[in-house]
N, C-alpha and C positions, 0 to 999 in steps of 0.2 A: 504493500500499499504506499509506504514512504517513497520507494523508488519510483512508483508511478506518479506520485505528487511532485517529486523533484525532477521527473523526466530524465532519469539516469538509469544506466545499466549497473548491475551489481559491481562488476569490476571497476567501472568508472567511479562509483561511489567510494569503494575501498581505496582506490588510488588517491582521490581528492582528500579523503579523510586522513590517510596515513602519511602523505607527503608534507602536510602542514607543520609549521613550527608553532607549538602551543606555548602559552604563557599563563601561569596561574594569576588571574586578575582579581580574584577574591576567594575567600573561604567562607563557607556558610552552610545552611540547611541542617547539616549534622556534623559532628566532630570530624575534622579533617577533610570535609567534602570540598574538592577544588572545582571552581568554575574556570574553565579554560577558554581563553580567547585565541584567535589566530586561525580559526576554522575558515576554510574556503567559502566564499560568498554563495556558491552554488548549493551549499549544504544548509544554509539558513532555513529554518522552518519555524513558523509562528503559530504552531498549534501543538496540542498534546493528545494523548490517547483519549478514547471516548469514555473510559472508566478507569478508576484506580485499580492497580494490580500489585501483586507482590514483586518487588525488585530486589534481588539479592546483592549483597555487598560485592564489589568488584565490577558491577555492570557499568557500561559506558552509555550515557544518555545525551540526547540533543535537547536544547531549550533555546529557541530564538537564535541569537548569533553566537551562542556558547555551547560547549559540550561539558560534561562533568563526569566524574568517576564516583560512583556511589560507594561510601565507606562503611555503611552499616545496612543490614537488611531493613527494608522499608516498604511502605505501600504508597504509591504515588501514580500520577497520570502522565509521567514523562514518556518520551519516545525512546525506547531502549534499542541500541544498535549493536550491542555486544556485551 
């Protein structure tokens, strides 16, 4: 669904996400949770999932112009990409 929204193929999404140089722009939400800036503009997404779901620690999420790494198990409506 996300790839369709972004009009990208999986390999293109992976390349754009992994070749970026990320910077921890702020910490928040939960202990040690980094909000990372530096994501490629083609990956910006201004919506969340339709409902809250379990997101395990270590998951990578997208939120607007940032991505984040979930540091504790949580329930949220973020878009999980890994």
